[in-house]
Steps between C-alpha positions, in 0.01 A plus 500: 500500500782743585666440163171553322441830682856611420452423133175695497668797671786497249255485209304795640822696551612419145165606354509820705850581371389440142205732556714772653785471246356745242434751778853464639656534153285804424602658833867440418458659158334803655788529745756525218636849435377678187738479204343740248261790482324715244395862547286742300528873568393841378620852563799724495593808300648405158830689504622387157187619319484822700856596411458395137179696442576816697861557385521763228758733350456874533370654179592856592599653166274702270299306243227557249141431611266346243143375496610144575644617833177682588254226402709199599314247716518564872636223721309393811640367829737205497354186665674187626396167648793494739717193539295178489727216609515122520778325689627147550730452799720221634509495881862385508567569868294631788692829469547507120256494207581516129222643284440563131265795455327604180300820482313691233399862478268648234483873425252688284415859406201639313520772236224759443413708195607861558181638338222262605651367823402145402737212556698439184715205605684307769868420526615200702827363626614216722798356685573143609745453789687180589691536827669222704503598868683391815285535812639500853247407769596674825177430693392135480187412693226245431252762381720803429814542291686824432770536239718718279583421137715611208459413133676557167334419169377662181200640314369496147217705356394792287399856569197677354701602194561128428871529584636176648705498819722236665652618827655358819287520816607544861250458784542526879226424754624612844201372700234239426258295707308175438211400728351151483599137452400312184303797369638839599491869425804718450600865478841648424671834445715517188744736328605433143415502132224239518312705760555748780258513792286215636395169349242268658336172406438136589693176473502132590765249607535139398 
């Protein structure tokens, strides 16, 4: 009888372990540190476009004025989407993250007929940025991470006169914060050609 009871106890224990195995494995997987993350952000003042569109040479000398100068279409305000970014990051160490950031910025400006005031056309331009970044995490908590980052990359695009541009890009983000675990929000302060000011968005780790 004792052997029979022992066998029954062992069988119950074995069945219980088989039942709990998926739960234990799942718990172990959840306990593993995150290896990668993706982020999507929006914001920041587009320095490259601002410098490119506002820089002009002084036309100070005398010149003839003709009807084309008087009745030339008037240009409206310059609009921009701001930097819209997508990022894939490798969480290499708890204190170090390597990220590849791509961002796009679209600009447009309407023209208006000098006589009727009606819109006569729209000029558009756009820039695509590709910037590898090194991120240094100096606050590392379960829910909150704070970091600084630096990146060097390049851009390609065209202005509203259809002139192509290929330029190097330098970006520094002195302070950034991520709040959350698998799904998180972030906000950072940046200085550089991709954007200057604040960028915010959401991300997820896996």
